[in-house]
MDAnalysis code that builds the backbone (N, CA, C; Angstrom):
import MDAnalysis as mda
import numpy as np

u = mda.Universe.empty(297, n_residues=99, atom_resindex=np.repeat(np.arange(99), 3), trajectory=True)
u.add_TopologyAttr("name", ["N", "CA", "C"] * 99)
u.add_TopologyAttr("resid", np.arange(1, 100))
u.add_TopologyAttr("resname", ["UNK", "UNK", "UNK", "UNK", "UNK", "UNK", "UNK", "UNK", "UNK", "UNK", "UNK", "UNK", "UNK", "UNK", "UNK", "UNK", "UNK", "UNK", "UNK", "UNK", "UNK", "UNK", "UNK", "UNK", "UNK", "UNK", "UNK", "UNK", "UNK", "UNK", "UNK", "UNK", "UNK", "UNK", "UNK", "UNK", "UNK", "UNK", "UNK", "UNK", "UNK", "UNK", "UNK", "UNK", "UNK", "UNK", "UNK", "UNK", "UNK", "UNK", "UNK", "UNK", "UNK", "UNK", "UNK", "UNK", "UNK", "UNK", "UNK", "UNK", "UNK", "UNK", "UNK", "UNK", "UNK", "UNK", "UNK", "UNK", "UNK", "UNK", "UNK", "UNK", "UNK", "UNK", "UNK", "UNK", "UNK", "UNK", "UNK", "UNK", "UNK", "UNK", "UNK", "UNK", "UNK", "UNK", "UNK", "UNK", "UNK", "UNK", "UNK", "UNK", "UNK", "UNK", "UNK", "UNK", "UNK", "UNK", "UNK"])
u.atoms.positions = np.array([
    [104.233, 119.048, 92.241],
    [103.759, 118.428, 93.469],
    [102.696, 119.319, 94.092],
    [101.605, 118.717, 94.470],
    [100.489, 119.457, 95.040],
    [100.609, 119.539, 96.555],
    [100.202, 120.697, 97.106],
    [100.137, 120.836, 98.549],
    [98.820, 120.240, 99.036],
    [98.675, 120.091, 100.332],
    [97.439, 119.515, 100.867],
    [96.247, 120.441, 100.616],
    [96.467, 121.754, 100.647],
    [95.380, 122.695, 100.357],
    [94.950, 122.600, 98.898],
    [95.909, 122.486, 98.007],
    [95.589, 122.355, 96.582],
    [94.865, 121.042, 96.316],
    [95.319, 119.980, 96.954],
    [94.680, 118.676, 96.802],
    [93.230, 118.728, 97.298],
    [93.004, 119.408, 98.422],
    [91.648, 119.555, 98.954],
    [90.774, 120.361, 97.992],
    [91.337, 121.408, 97.403],
    [90.608, 122.216, 96.433],
    [90.215, 121.376, 95.217],
    [91.149, 120.560, 94.731],
    [90.867, 119.719, 93.566],
    [89.864, 118.620, 93.886],
    [89.912, 118.065, 95.092],
    [88.927, 117.056, 95.502],
    [87.531, 117.667, 95.501],
    [87.428, 118.909, 95.979],
    [86.149, 119.605, 96.000],
    [85.628, 119.817, 94.575],
    [86.501, 120.204, 93.663],
    [86.102, 120.419, 92.276],
    [85.737, 119.108, 91.575],
    [86.385, 118.020, 91.974],
    [86.163, 116.724, 91.321],
    [84.897, 116.029, 91.796],
    [84.399, 116.407, 92.945],
    [83.248, 115.714, 93.519],
    [82.057, 115.617, 92.561],
    [81.619, 116.709, 91.920],
    [80.455, 116.594, 91.030],
    [80.775, 116.063, 89.626],
    [82.049, 115.854, 89.316],
    [82.425, 115.404, 87.976],
    [81.932, 113.990, 87.690],
    [81.582, 113.766, 86.443],
    [81.234, 112.416, 85.998],
    [82.520, 111.674, 85.634],
    [82.473, 110.365, 85.695],
    [83.617, 109.542, 85.306],
    [83.786, 109.638, 83.789],
    [84.980, 110.043, 83.343],
    [85.223, 110.204, 81.906],
    [86.250, 109.217, 81.366],
    [86.901, 108.473, 82.253],
    [87.919, 107.514, 81.822],
    [87.647, 106.177, 82.498],
    [87.508, 105.131, 81.694],
    [87.240, 103.790, 82.224],
    [88.422, 102.883, 81.905],
    [88.888, 102.161, 82.909],
    [89.981, 101.212, 82.750],
    [89.381, 99.813, 82.792],
    [89.539, 99.076, 81.691],
    [88.953, 97.745, 81.591],
    [89.939, 96.646, 81.909],
    [89.638, 95.449, 81.428],
    [90.444, 94.276, 81.764],
    [91.855, 94.331, 81.189],
    [92.078, 95.140, 80.148],
    [93.423, 95.259, 79.577],
    [94.322, 96.179, 80.394],
    [93.757, 96.901, 81.349],
    [94.544, 97.785, 82.200],
    [94.961, 99.056, 81.473],
    [96.166, 99.527, 81.770],
    [96.677, 100.766, 81.187],
    [97.309, 100.445, 79.838],
    [96.630, 100.844, 78.774],
    [97.138, 100.620, 77.419],
    [97.540, 101.961, 76.806],
    [98.184, 101.896, 75.636],
    [98.579, 103.124, 74.943],
    [97.357, 103.966, 74.599],
    [96.271, 103.321, 74.228],
    [95.038, 104.038, 73.902],
    [94.474, 104.795, 75.092],
    [94.535, 104.176, 76.268],
    [94.053, 104.815, 77.495],
    [94.918, 106.028, 77.812],
    [96.233, 105.878, 77.660],
    [97.155, 106.981, 77.946],
    [96.893, 108.148, 76.999],
    [96.703, 107.868, 75.716],
    [96.438, 108.931, 74.742],
    [95.108, 109.613, 75.038],
    [94.091, 108.835, 75.382],
    [92.797, 109.413, 75.727],
    [92.922, 110.317, 76.952],
    [93.681, 109.874, 77.946],
    [93.869, 110.668, 79.153],
    [94.601, 111.965, 78.845],
    [95.608, 111.910, 77.982],
    [96.334, 113.139, 77.628],
    [95.402, 114.181, 77.022],
    [94.498, 113.736, 76.158],
    [93.526, 114.651, 75.546],
    [92.579, 115.208, 76.607],
    [92.085, 114.340, 77.485],
    [91.174, 114.774, 78.547],
    [91.844, 115.777, 79.479],
    [93.094, 115.508, 79.863],
    [93.807, 116.420, 80.754],
    [94.062, 117.763, 80.083],
    [94.385, 117.744, 78.811],
    [94.646, 118.991, 78.092],
    [93.379, 119.841, 78.008],
    [92.229, 119.190, 77.819],
    [90.980, 119.926, 77.661],
    [90.288, 120.276, 78.978],
    [90.391, 119.388, 79.975],
    [89.634, 119.575, 81.217],
    [90.493, 119.803, 82.456],
    [91.761, 119.432, 82.414],
    [92.723, 119.547, 83.516],
    [92.444, 118.590, 84.682],
    [91.191, 118.336, 84.997],
    [90.825, 117.464, 86.108],
    [89.986, 116.319, 85.550],
    [90.446, 115.086, 85.781],
    [89.786, 113.918, 85.184],
    [89.483, 112.896, 86.268],
    [88.258, 112.380, 86.229],
    [87.864, 111.315, 87.148],
    [87.806, 110.020, 86.346],
    [88.442, 108.991, 86.874],
    [88.469, 107.697, 86.206],
    [87.950, 106.596, 87.103],
    [87.633, 105.473, 86.475],
    [87.127, 104.323, 87.229],
    [87.759, 103.051, 86.691],
    [88.165, 102.189, 87.599],
    [88.697, 100.879, 87.232],
    [87.539, 99.880, 87.343],
    [87.207, 99.247, 86.234],
    [86.104, 98.296, 86.225],
    [86.475, 97.037, 87.000],
    [85.474, 96.329, 87.481],
    [85.718, 95.131, 88.297],
    [86.409, 94.023, 87.516],
    [86.269, 94.038, 86.189],
    [86.905, 93.004, 85.368],
    [88.412, 93.217, 85.232],
    [88.890, 94.392, 85.594],
    [90.325, 94.686, 85.498],
    [91.075, 93.947, 86.602],
    [92.266, 93.497, 86.265],
    [93.070, 92.760, 87.236],
    [94.113, 93.655, 87.912],
    [93.835, 94.946, 87.977],
    [94.741, 95.902, 88.604],
    [93.967, 96.724, 89.631],
    [94.693, 97.283, 90.590],
    [94.052, 98.106, 91.603],
    [93.994, 99.552, 91.125],
    [93.040, 100.314, 91.591],
    [92.944, 101.721, 91.201],
    [94.200, 102.524, 91.547],
    [94.827, 102.189, 92.660],
    [96.030, 102.922, 93.064],
    [97.168, 102.697, 92.072],
    [97.383, 101.462, 91.643],
    [98.454, 101.193, 90.685],
    [98.143, 101.812, 89.325],
    [96.861, 101.825, 88.946],
    [96.463, 102.459, 87.682],
    [96.749, 103.951, 87.749],
    [96.341, 104.593, 88.842],
    [96.557, 106.034, 88.994],
    [98.048, 106.373, 88.966],
    [98.865, 105.582, 89.650],
    [100.310, 105.824, 89.664],
    [100.909, 105.662, 88.269],
    [100.493, 104.620, 87.550],
    [101.013, 104.384, 86.203],
    [100.605, 105.510, 85.257],
    [99.362, 105.951, 85.342],
    [98.894, 107.029, 84.476],
    [99.583, 108.352, 84.800],
    [99.836, 108.600, 86.073],
    [100.564, 109.818, 86.465],
    [101.971, 109.804, 85.881],
    [102.618, 108.654, 85.944],
    [103.969, 108.525, 85.419],
    [104.001, 108.721, 83.905],
    [103.001, 108.169, 83.211],
    [102.954, 108.249, 81.747],
    [102.611, 109.644, 81.242],
    [101.762, 110.374, 81.977],
    [101.252, 111.648, 81.473],
    [101.816, 112.877, 82.176],
    [102.524, 112.682, 83.278],
    [103.044, 113.830, 84.027],
    [101.976, 114.492, 84.875],
    [100.883, 113.790, 85.133],
    [99.796, 114.338, 85.951],
    [100.084, 114.104, 87.429],
    [99.305, 114.766, 88.270],
    [99.377, 114.564, 89.714],
    [98.144, 113.801, 90.162],
    [98.344, 112.816, 91.008],
    [97.218, 112.086, 91.569],
    [96.587, 112.907, 92.671],
    [95.279, 113.100, 92.608],
    [94.570, 113.883, 93.610],
    [94.031, 112.963, 94.695],
    [93.324, 111.893, 94.279],
    [92.794, 110.951, 95.262],
    [92.425, 109.641, 94.601],
    [92.385, 108.599, 95.426],
    [91.890, 107.289, 95.010],
    [90.935, 106.823, 96.099],
    [89.683, 106.607, 95.701],
    [88.678, 106.121, 96.646],
    [87.923, 104.981, 95.982],
    [87.957, 103.815, 96.598],
    [87.269, 102.652, 96.045],
    [87.813, 102.309, 94.670],
    [86.945, 102.323, 93.667],
    [87.375, 102.000, 92.301],
    [87.635, 103.261, 91.471],
    [87.466, 104.417, 92.073],
    [87.613, 105.675, 91.335],
    [88.892, 106.398, 91.728],
    [89.397, 107.194, 90.767],
    [90.581, 108.001, 91.013],
    [90.440, 109.333, 90.286],
    [91.174, 110.340, 90.784],
    [91.135, 111.676, 90.189],
    [92.567, 112.107, 89.899],
    [92.777, 112.616, 88.672],
    [94.095, 113.088, 88.247],
    [93.992, 114.536, 87.798],
    [95.088, 115.296, 88.001],
    [95.127, 116.701, 87.600],
    [96.435, 117.001, 86.877],
    [96.332, 117.758, 85.810],
    [97.508, 118.317, 85.132],
    [97.083, 119.628, 84.495],
    [97.864, 120.675, 84.751],
    [97.554, 121.976, 84.183],
    [97.703, 121.926, 82.669],
    [96.778, 122.563, 81.958],
    [96.805, 122.591, 80.504],
    [98.016, 123.380, 80.023],
    [98.639, 122.916, 78.945],
    [99.804, 123.630, 78.405],
    [99.398, 124.901, 77.670],
    [98.133, 124.989, 77.234],
    [97.609, 126.164, 76.545],
    [96.991, 127.114, 77.573],
    [97.570, 128.310, 77.749],
    [97.031, 129.245, 78.754],
    [95.558, 129.600, 78.536],
    [95.072, 129.547, 77.308],
    [93.668, 129.868, 77.029],
    [92.716, 128.788, 77.528],
    [93.202, 127.553, 77.674],
    [92.359, 126.435, 78.114],
    [92.379, 126.243, 79.626],
    [93.212, 126.969, 80.330],
    [93.329, 126.783, 81.782],
    [92.068, 127.280, 82.477],
    [91.444, 126.390, 83.229],
    [90.198, 126.706, 83.929],
    [90.380, 126.741, 85.444],
    [91.355, 126.003, 85.927],
    [91.539, 125.841, 87.372],
    [92.724, 126.677, 87.834],
    [92.469, 127.524, 88.826],
    [93.534, 128.312, 89.435],
    [93.744, 127.748, 90.833],
    [94.932, 127.198, 91.056],
    [95.214, 126.564, 92.343],
    [95.585, 127.606, 93.398],
    [95.205, 127.301, 94.640],
    [95.608, 128.140, 95.763],
    [97.107, 128.004, 95.973],
    [97.693, 129.015, 96.548],
    [99.142, 128.963, 96.824],
    [99.414, 128.277, 98.131],
])
C-alpha cells in the first residue's frame, strides 16, 4: 500500500512517461495482463490508456490490472492510468520510494 507522499512521488515520475499499455475493445485480456507483468518487471512504473472503443472505464481497468498483477494504482485521470510495482530483481529496481 502506497502512502500519499509515495503516490505523489510516483505521479511526478509518471508525468513525462509515454503511454506503453493500450486497452482496446476487448478490455482486460490474458495478453494484456502478461504484457503488463513484463512492463512492470522492467520499468516498475507503467502508464496505460483505455481507448474510446473499449466498453470499460479506466478506473475499472486499473483496479482489475492491479488485482491480476499485484501492482498498486497510482492515479487515474481521464482515459489514462498509472500503475506501480517494485521489480522482483534487485538489479532492475530504478525507483526508490520515500518513507
